[in-house]
N, C-alpha and C positions, 0 to 999 in steps of 0.2 A: 504494500500500500504506500509505503514511503517512497521507494525508488521510482515506481511508475505513476505515482499519484501526486502526493504533496511535493516531492522534490521537483516535479515538472510543472508546478504551479496550478494544479487542479484543485478545485474545492472539494470538501468532503461530500457534498451532494453529488458531484460528478463521479467521484470514486464510488459512492454508494450505488448510483445508477448502473455503473459498469459491473459491480459485483452482483447486483440483483439480476441483471440480464444474463450474466455468465452462469449463475447458480440455477436459473430456470432451465437452461439447456442441460446442464449436468444432472440435475435432479430428475428430469424426464428419462434420461438414459439409465440412471441408476434404478428407477422404478421399473422400467422395461426389463432390465437384466434381473433384478430381484424377483419380479413377477414370474419370469421364465424359470428361474431357479426354484421358486416355490412350487410352481406347477409340476416341474420335473420331480421334485421331492415327494409331492402327493402321489404321483404315479409310481415312483419307486417304493414308497412306504405301503402302497396298496397292493404291491406284488405284481404289477403289470410287467415289469422288466423280467421277473423270474418266469412268469407265464409265457411270455414271448420266447425266452430262452428255451423253455421246455418244449414249446411248439417246434422249434428248430430241429429237434431230434426226430420229429415225426415227418418232416418235409425235406425235399431236396432243393429248396430255395437257397441261393447263395446268401450268406449273412450280410454281405456287402449290399446286395440288392434289397434285402429286407431293411437294413438300416437306412438306405437311400429312400425307400418307399415310406418308411415311418416319418422321416424328416419332411418329405414332400407333402404327405397328407397333412401333417401338422402345419406346414407353411401355408398351404392353400386354405386350411380351416381357420387358422389364427391370424395370418397376415404378417406376422413378424418373423423375419429370418433368424433373429437372435433367439427368440423364444423357441422356435422350431429346432434350432441347433442344440440349445441347452437341454431341451426336453428329450429330443431324439438321442442325444449323446448319453443321457442317463438311462434311457430304456435299452439302448444298444450295447452299453458297456458289458453286461453279463455275457453277451454273445462272443466277446473276445475270449473269455475263459472257457466257455463251453464248446466253441468251434475251433479255436486255435488260429483264427484269422489275425492278420497283421493289424496291430492297433493304428499304425499310420494309414493303412488303407481304409480302416473304419472311419478315421477322421475325414478323409477325402470323401467317402461315401456320404457321411452325414452332412458335411459342408456343402456338397453338391446338391443334395436333396433339399437343403434348407433355402436355396435361392431360386427354386422353381416358381414359375408363373406368379409374379406379383400382380395383384388386382386390387379392387376397390377397398378391401379391408386392410391394406398395407399403407402406412403413412408415406413410405418412399414412392409409391405409385402416384400419390397426389402431389408430392414435391416435383417429381419428374414432369407430370402433366402441367403444372402451373409454371415451372421454369421455362418450358418450351411452348407454352400457350397451345396445348393440344386438346382435342376432344377426348372423351373417355375411350371411344373406339380407336382413335389414332394411338393413344397411349398403350392400349392392349396390343395393337398390331406391331408396335415398335418395342416398347420397354418390356412388356410381359413376354413377348416372343423371344426377345434377346435373352432374358433371364432363363427361359425354358431351354433354349439352345445351350446356354452355358451349363445348366444343370445336367442335361442329357449327355453332353460332351464330357463333363466331369465324371459321370457314372461310367460311360464307355471307357474312358481312360483308366479309371479305377479298376474296372473288371479286367482290362488288358494287363494292367500291372499285377493284378492278382494271379494271373496265369504264370508270371515269371518270378514273382517274389515268394 
């Protein structure tokens, strides 16, 4: 506060305004991350992660594809890539121990799934729409499709890496 405020001749009101605007942004990010972590913990505490891990023994689905799918469904349902990644990571973590899949590949799978198809329930969708003055349809055709392509390419790359790692 002294170096970038009072020392530069700014009044306490100006410093206060700067702090308030900065804290608003940081507080929102912390709430989103905290909410995602809480949601993940509710699912973990309820046993969903163990249930999914036990289901993996009965199916031939790749754990990487399963983790990607969980993250993708959460992303589309909830809108937040951060919440989807945190929650899917918590659900998919037991799959590493039960299937022996590479943790690094699991991170890629979850990360790729968490960025799929941004739409109207995602704050980033609205930011992109407003910054570029697009309609909702134009935003879906550009931003949402771009994120879907990135997600699917990430999954394909992850599965290809899984064949050699």
